[in-house]
C-alpha positions as CSV (number, residue, x, y, z in Angstrom):
1,M,-21.8,2.0,18.7
2,Q,-20.5,4.9,16.7
3,L,-18.4,3.2,14.1
4,P,-19.9,1.0,11.3
5,E,-17.5,-1.8,12.3
6,D,-19.1,-1.8,15.8
7,Q,-22.5,-2.1,14.2
8,L,-21.5,-5.0,12.1
9,R,-19.9,-6.8,15.0
10,A,-23.1,-6.4,17.0
11,G,-25.1,-8.0,14.1
12,H,-26.8,-4.8,12.8
13,I,-27.1,-4.5,9.0
14,P,-26.4,-1.0,7.7
15,S,-29.3,0.6,5.7
16,D,-27.2,0.8,2.5
17,V,-26.5,-2.9,2.7
18,Y,-30.1,-3.7,3.6
19,R,-31.3,-1.9,0.5
20,R,-29.1,-4.0,-1.7
21,L,-30.4,-7.3,-0.5
22,P,-32.8,-9.0,-2.9
23,P,-36.4,-9.2,-1.9
24,G,-37.4,-12.3,0.0
25,I,-34.1,-12.8,1.9
26,D,-34.3,-13.6,5.5
27,V,-32.3,-10.9,7.2
28,R,-31.5,-13.1,10.2
29,R,-29.5,-15.4,8.0
30,V,-27.4,-12.7,6.2
31,V,-23.7,-12.9,7.0
32,I,-21.6,-9.8,6.4
33,V,-17.9,-10.7,5.8
34,Q,-15.4,-8.0,6.6
35,E,-11.9,-7.8,5.3
36,A,-9.3,-8.5,8.0
37,P,-7.2,-5.5,9.1
38,R,-3.9,-5.2,7.4
39,S,-0.9,-6.7,9.2
40,Y,2.4,-4.8,9.0
41,T,4.5,-7.5,10.5
42,G,5.6,-8.9,7.1
43,P,6.8,-5.6,5.6
44,I,8.6,-4.7,8.9
45,V,10.4,-8.0,9.1
46,L,11.3,-7.8,5.4
47,T,12.8,-4.4,5.9
48,L,14.8,-5.5,8.9
49,V,16.1,-8.6,7.0
50,V,17.1,-6.4,4.0
51,V,19.0,-3.9,6.2
52,T,20.7,-6.6,8.2
53,G,21.7,-8.4,5.0
54,S,23.1,-5.2,3.5
55,I,25.2,-4.5,6.5
56,A,26.5,-8.1,6.4
57,V,27.4,-7.7,2.8
58,L,29.2,-4.4,3.4
59,L,31.2,-6.0,6.3
60,V,32.2,-8.9,4.1
61,I,33.3,-6.6,1.3
62,A,35.4,-4.6,3.8
63,F,37.0,-7.7,5.1
64,V,37.8,-9.0,1.6
65,A,39.2,-5.7,0.6
66,Q,41.5,-5.7,3.7
67,V,42.7,-9.2,2.9
68,V,43.3,-8.4,-0.8
69,A,45.2,-5.2,0.2
70,G,47.3,-7.2,2.7
71,A,48.0,-9.9,0.1
72,A,48.9,-7.2,-2.5
73,V,51.4,-5.6,-0.2
74,A,52.9,-9.0,0.7
75,V,53.2,-10.0,-3.0
76,L,54.7,-6.6,-4.0
77,S,57.2,-6.7,-1.1
78,A,58.2,-10.3,-2.0
79,T,58.7,-9.6,-5.7
80,S,59.9,-6.1,-6.2
81,G,61.4,-5.2,-2.9
82,L,58.6,-2.7,-2.1
83,T,58.0,-2.7,1.7
84,Y,55.3,-1.2,3.9
85,S,56.3,-0.9,7.5
86,I,55.5,1.1,10.5
87,N,58.6,2.5,12.1
88,R,57.7,2.8,15.8
89,A,61.3,3.1,16.9
90,A,61.6,6.6,15.6
91,K,58.5,7.7,17.6
92,R,59.9,6.1,20.8
93,R,63.3,8.0,20.4
94,A,61.5,11.3,19.8
95,S,59.2,11.0,22.8
96,S,62.0,9.8,25.2
97,K,64.0,13.0,24.7
């Protein structure tokens, strides 16, 4: 038993605690309560939830921006004659020569 926690688990009362007991106390009936060790499960899970939520929000923002851009191109092409097209035929003719 090298650590104070081991002594407390074995039922030994450390001398500094023994000196603070009022006179007339039956030492066999003294109960020493220790604080439970800290659990890191909660903060780790909270961090994972925040990171996952942030990634989900960024993906939703990217999707909405893509839909808005597509809608803007569709509206502009329908109203003012502005078109956005990919001309793949020119690439095929250039590569076939």
